[in-house]
C-alpha positions in Angstrom: 58.4 72.1 190.9 57.4 72.7 194.5 59.0 74.9 197.2 58.1 75.1 200.9 59.7 77.1 203.7 59.0 77.5 207.3 58.7 75.6 210.6 62.4 74.6 210.7 62.3 73.2 207.2 63.0 74.3 203.6 62.0 71.9 200.8 62.3 71.8 197.0 61.1 69.1 194.7 61.4 68.6 190.9 59.9 65.8 188.8 60.4 64.7 185.2 59.0 61.8 183.2 61.8 60.1 181.1 61.8 57.4 178.4 64.1 55.1 180.4 63.5 52.3 182.8 64.0 52.5 186.6 66.8 50.0 186.2 68.6 52.3 183.8 68.4 55.2 186.1 69.3 53.1 189.1 72.5 52.0 187.4 73.5 55.6 187.0 72.7 56.4 190.6 74.7 53.4 191.9 77.7 54.3 189.8 78.7 57.4 191.8 82.0 57.9 190.0 79.9 58.9 186.9 77.7 61.5 188.7 79.8 64.4 187.3 78.8 63.2 183.8 75.2 64.2 184.4 75.4 66.7 187.3 77.6 69.7 186.3 77.5 71.0 189.8 79.4 67.9 191.1 83.1 67.5 190.6 83.6 64.1 192.3 81.8 61.5 194.5 83.4 58.8 196.5 81.8 56.0 198.5 83.5 54.1 201.4 81.5 50.9 200.5 78.6 49.6 198.5 75.7 51.8 197.3 73.4 50.9 200.2 72.0 52.4 203.4 74.7 53.2 206.0 77.5 53.7 203.5 79.4 57.0 203.9 81.3 59.0 201.3 82.2 62.4 200.1 80.7 64.7 197.5 82.7 67.6 196.0 80.5 70.3 194.7 81.9 72.8 192.2 83.7 75.6 194.1 83.8 73.7 197.4 85.8 71.1 199.3 84.6 67.6 199.8 81.5 67.3 202.0 80.7 64.1 203.9 77.4 62.3 203.4 75.7 59.1 204.4 73.3 57.0 202.3 70.3 56.7 204.6 68.2 54.6 202.3 68.8 52.8 199.0 66.2 50.6 197.3 67.2 49.3 193.9 65.0 50.8 191.1 63.0 52.7 193.6 65.4 55.4 194.9 67.8 56.5 197.5 68.3 59.2 200.1 71.6 60.8 201.3 72.2 63.2 204.1 74.9 65.8 204.9 74.8 66.9 208.5 76.2 70.3 209.5 76.2 69.8 213.3 73.9 72.1 215.3 72.9 73.9 212.2 71.1 71.9 209.4 70.8 68.6 207.8 70.7 68.5 204.0 68.6 65.5 202.9 68.6 64.6 199.2 65.7 62.3 198.2 65.8 60.6 194.8 62.6 58.6 193.8 61.9 56.5 190.8 58.5 55.3 189.7 57.8 53.1 186.7 55.1 54.8 184.5 52.1 52.6 183.3 52.9 53.2 179.6 56.6 52.8 180.0 59.3 55.2 181.2 60.1 56.4 184.6 59.0 59.3 186.8 62.2 60.7 188.4 61.8 63.0 191.4 64.7 64.8 193.2 64.0 66.6 196.4 66.1 68.6 198.8 65.0 69.0 202.5 66.9 71.4 204.7 65.9 71.0 208.3 67.3 71.9 211.7 67.6 74.9 213.9 69.1 77.2 211.2 66.8 75.9 208.4 64.5 78.9 208.4 67.5 81.3 208.2 69.7 79.3 205.8 67.1 77.5 203.6 65.9 80.4 201.5 69.4 81.4 200.5 71.2 78.0 200.4 68.4 75.9 199.0 68.0 77.7 195.7 71.7 77.7 195.2 71.8 73.9 195.6 68.7 73.1 193.6 69.2 75.6 190.7 70.6 72.8 188.5 68.1 70.1 189.5 66.1 70.4 186.2 69.2 70.3 184.0 70.9 67.5 186.0 67.8 65.4 185.9 67.4 65.8 182.1 71.1 64.9 181.7 70.6 61.9 184.1 67.7 60.6 181.9 69.8 61.0 178.8 72.9 59.3 180.3 70.7 56.4 181.6 69.3 55.9 178.1 72.8 55.9 176.6 74.0 53.2 179.0 71.2 50.9 178.0 
């Protein structure tokens, strides 16, 4: 786990090693309708197209209304990035990386970057609220990926 704050950016990153393949995890990422099964903080996710860069959608976190996001990168079995822009305030960038481990399994990394003019003010409060469930969600993701086969 790593946290950085300052200079117009707030960052948090968490990594786990899981006994699943990158393809198994990727299948869970790409099936956004099932995200609430492994991320308790998410009530619903919709996409307006395929799971690829440029596609937009909405994510409904627990206790909030739907938030628009855009997939800005999506590389099968390697990871994806999505962004939610709050105009003139901050951009919330979620980076999800997958790396096959030499002995089998996958290193899964989830990262949140909050950047923009209000990042130094908002990041230290908002960031930990958003990332508090990263460890649990990532463990649940690995378990769900293994169940899917």
